[in-house]
N, C-alpha and C positions, 0 to 999 in steps of 0.2 A: 674771261680769259685773260684781259686786262689785269683784272683781281688775281686771278692766277700766278700770273707773270710776277708783278708786283712782290708777292709773297715770299715767292721764289728766289728773286732778286735780293729783295733783305734779308731772307735765311744764309745764303752767297753770300754775301757783305760782312754780316755774322761771322761767319768760317775764315774773310780774307782778317780782318783784325783779330780773331783768336790765336790766326797764324803767325800774322805780325807781333803781337806781346809774348808768343811762345818762343819766335825766332828770340827776337829780346835776350829774355830770359832763359836760353840755350842755345847761342849761335852756333856750337859747330855740334851739334846734334841732327838727326834723322826724324825723331819724334816730333817736332812742328809739321814736316810737310807728313806723317804716316796722316798725325792724327785729324790736319787740315786736310786729307784726301778721303777717313772713314767719314768726317762728316759731311762734308758736301757730297760724295757718291751717297750716303744716308737721307740726304733732305730733297737731291734729285730724284732717288729711287720712292720715297715718299710723297711724290709731288702727284695733283690728281692731273696732271700736265703729262707724265712718264705712264705712271696707270694705263691711262686712254689713248695713249701711245701704244704700249705694247699690248692692251686686249685687240686694237686695229692692226697691227704686224699679223697677231698671231691668226685674227679670225682670216684677213687675206690671203695667207700662205696657207689655209686649211679651205679655202674656196668659197662663194654663193651660199652654200648650205648653212657653213658656219658664219658669214655676216648675218645671216639672217639669226643665228640660230643669239649669237653676242648681242642684238637689237633687243633680243625679247629678253632676255638674261636683264640685260639695264632696266629694260619697265619692270620686270620683276624685282631688279633692288631700289627701282625708286616707291614703288610701291609701296613697298616693306619700308622705304624711310620714311613717309610720310605716316603711315600708321603710326609710326615710334614717333614721331611730330606731331602727331591730334592736340594732345596736351596742350603743347607750349603755345601752337597757332591761334586752338581755341581762347587756350584765354589771353592772350594780344588780340586777338575781335574784340575781345567782352570789356578789354583791358580799352581800347579806344571807346566804346560807349561810356566809360567811367569818365573817359575824356571832353566827351562832350559833356557830357553832363556839368561837369565841373565848368566849364564855359557859361552857363549860367549865374548869374550872380547871386550874392549870399542867401541875398532875402529869397530869392525862385527856385534854388538848390532846399532850403528851408522848408518851404511849403511842401514840392515834388518829396522828401524825405518823408514827409509825413503819410504818405500814401506806399510805403513801405518801399520804394524805387530801389532805395543801395540795395536793400537787402536779398531783393529778386536780384539783384547781379550777382553778390557773393553766390547766390542757392543756384547762379550758371555755373557760378565756377566748379562745385561740389557735383556738379552734375555733370560737365563735362569729365569728368576724373572717375566718374563710376562707369560712362563710359569706353573710357580709356582702357579699364582694365580687363575689357573681352579683347579690347587689342592689342595690348598686352599680351594678353594668352595666345592672340592669334600671329600674332610676331616670331613667337616662344615658339611655337609648330614650324611655323613656315618658315624660318632659319634650319630646325633640325630636317625635314623633309626635305629640302630643296637645295640643303650642303650650304649654307649661304656663309664666307666666312665672314673676322671681321674685318679682315681689312677692305673686304665688298663692301661694308656695311659702312664704314670710314669714307670711300671713294664717294659711294651715294652722299652721302652728307656731307661734303666736300661740296659737290656738282650741286645739292640743294640752295649751299648755304652762298653758291655766286650768283643762282639763278634767279631773275626776280619774277620769276614763276613759282607759283605753287601749286601741285592737285589737291589741295586740303578738300575743294568742293567734292573729289571724289572720294574720297575716307564718311565725306557726309551725305553723298549719296549714296554709299552700300551700306550704312548705317540704317539711314531711312527704306534699303529695300526690306534690311529685314524684319522691317513691320509688316508693308506689302506682302510678302512671301509667306511670311510662319506664322503668324501672326492672327488669331480668328477676327480680331478688329477689323481689319481687311479682305475679311471671307466675300462682302460684298462686289467687291473689284476684283477678286480672281474666281471664284466658286462658278460664278457664268461663263469666265472660257475654258475653267475645265470641263465644267459638264459637255460645251460643246465638241472640245476636242476626244472626253470620251465615247460622244454617241455616234462622231465619225472613226475615230478607231477600232467601232465594232463592224465596220463594212470587209477587217479586212482579220485571220489567224493570228494572233497577236504571239502566240507562240513561236510562230515561222515569219515573225515583224521582226525586223530592225526599223527605228527610230529616229533620227538625229535630230537635235532642235535647236540651230543654231541663236545666238545671241541669248543664250538662258540666264543670264545675271545672276541671282543667287539662287537660281535653279528650282524654285517650285515647281513648276511644268514638267519638267522633266520628270522630278522627282516620282511623282505619280501618276505621270506612263510609265514609268519602273514600277512602281507597286499595281498595278493592273495586271503585268503579269507579261511584259514585250520581251521578245528574246534577248534585246540589246538595246539601252536609249544613249546616246550620246552625246553629249549637251557640252557645247562648241560654244566660250566667249573667248572675247578677245581682250574684255580688261583686264589686265592682273588684279584688280580693286575688286571687281564683281565676286574673281574667280578665285581669290585668293577666303574671302568670305561666304563664299558657297563649301569651299571646303572645312571651313570651319565648323556649318553644322553639323557634321558629320565625326563623332568620334565613338572609341572600343569603348571608352568610359563616359558616357552624356554627363553632360552637366547643365545647369538652368543661367542665365546670364539676363539680367536687367539692359534694355535698350533704354535711352531717350532720345528719340528722332524730336521732339518738335523743339528743344532747346535752344536749337541753334537760330532760332528765328524769336525775335523781340515783337512780329509784325502780326497782327490779324489775327490776336487771342482776345475772346471773351472777358474769361475769366485766366486772372492769374495764374493760378495752376497748373490749368491746363498748358503751361509752359515745360511742365518739370510731367506730364503725363508720359508712363514704363509701358513697354511690354513687352513678354516675358521672350525668350529664343531658349526651348528648349532640343538641347544637342541629340541625334540619332545615329542608328546605325546605318551606312550607307546601304542600298542593295546593292546583291553582288550584279545584278543587269547595269547596273549603272556605270556610266564610264565618260567623267566629266573632262572637259582636255581645256587646255586651251589655245586659242590662234584665231587664225584671221579665213572666217567661214570661206570666203572669194577664193583662199587657195584649198577648202579642204579639197579629199579624195577618200574613197572608198580603200585606199588602203592604209587608213588608221582605225576602220573599223577593226571590231577582236572576230567577228565570225565571215563568212563570205555571205552576204544576205540573201532570202528569199525573197519575201515581202519586201515594199519601203516605205516608208511615212515618213515624209518632211513637215516639221512642225514648227512655222514662223509664226511665231507671236508679240504683237509691236514690235517688230523688226524688219519688215520692205523699207519703212521711209528713214529707217538710218541710214541707206544707201546715199553715198556719193555718186558711186553708178549702178542702179538699178539692175541693168544688164547682167554683170558682175553675179549678183544677187543668183538671177534668172539660172545663169549660166554653171552657179554655182549648182544651183536645185538639180539642174541637170545631168552636171555631172553623178550626182548623188540617183537620182532616178536610174541610171544608165547601169549602175552597176546591180541592178534587180534581176533577179531569173522570174521573178513572178511579178502579183500585183504592185501598182504604187501611186501612193495620195500623196497628195498636197495640201494638208491641213497649215490655211492662212484665219489670224485675231489678226485685228489693229486697227490703229488708226491711217492719215496719212499726211502727219503732220512733218513735212520734208526739215531738213539742217537748212545752214545758211550755204550750201557747197555742191547741192544736186547739179549733178548732170541733164537730169529730165524730170522735171516734177511732175509728175502723170499722174488725172485721176482717177478714179475709182471706175470709170467708165470708160477710161484709155487703158487701165490698166487690163479689164476684161476683155479686150482686142488683145493686147499683146502676149492675154493668157493660149489666146487660140491661135496668132500666129507661129506660139513656141511649140507648138503638140499639146496644149494640155487642155482637156474634157469638164468642163463644169459637172459636177452631180449632186454639188449641195450649195445655196448661199443664202443664210435670211435674207428677208425678204425689205428691212431697212438695215440701218445700224443701229445697235445696244448702245444707250448710251452710260459709258460709264466713267469711270474716275480713275484714277490714275495719282497715288499718294496724296488723295483727297482730305482735308480735315475735315469733316463734316461740323466739326465741333466748330471751325475758323469762319470768319467775316468773308475770307474769300477759298472760293473754292472751285475747282478746276474740272474739265471732264470731257473724254474725246466722245465721238462717235463714231463706230466698234463696228467696221467690217467684220464675218466672218462668213469664208465661201469654203469650198474642198475640190479640187482637180484630180482626174485622176488621169493618168499616159496613157495619149493613144498608141497601139501596137507600132502603128507605123512610122511616130517618132521614135522610137526608145532605141 
């Protein structure tokens, strides 16, 4: 905020100086006043502070719903700007690697150079540029689809420059999820999840079933369920980064892209080339029964469904432990269940690795008790957690795995 104020004051000081000079040259003319007024109003109206104030006043006048919509729009613009800045931020990160390398003595640098390290750093820059091609196309499509103006892009860029924090890591996370969700290389992580979900959905008549998938990420699970023939599949994702990249998976004229998820990390590679492995993203047609939505699942209601639901299935996949307030998730699942006229299933697959701000960090045993308290009756559960990776590089020197619980409940009639 101080930097924004300083920039605006600097511009206004320039206007004052211009007014003084013009008044000296044209002492009896109104031209200096008119020119100064135009320049001052332009400086103020184009400042980030003025634009934010205008947006704030407009949304306040429209009411709480508009405030929420304005916040979501701001998050969308921030995500788009971060994608636009991906290559610049990535090269800046890589440049720090170069500068650290140059702090070594000349003798040490010369020895390290014989390993090809400098060539590797240059190749990282080139590979980041390859990832950026996809992001550029994603941004161009997003700007068209969401009617983003040039002024909005400028405002988002100005705000990002003044912020000490960036969301560059979220763009990287999204690119990595292309590999996990849509590359056969990660089927070992995804197929066991899909197999369990398919088995449980077979309990319902899918042609009469609405399936809601919160926290859907880049959308592989929701897509596969839609392909099974569910009446409607609603994919709900809070992060604009994930949602925009999920939308990019679908295209009327599908293309293929090379994505390099491993380039963002120098550590834990056995072979140098492993850092430059690519996965292929093949765009595809969106299933007609798939409805991809951005939003907070804790405020999700049946009003966001296209059709009045008969049977309902809620599929939570690697989702429960993302809750700040676990009961908010249980309450949201219950609201969706209440909209059903027929059977209701809740299918859950995931670990319990809570974030740092969770209000209650329940064990699996405690969640089982909570399900019963909330009116859910167990119909299936894997006898022990399945060990699955999550973006795990099986060729790397560091590999992480989760113990994943898999269970299915139905809603008991007296609690519906």
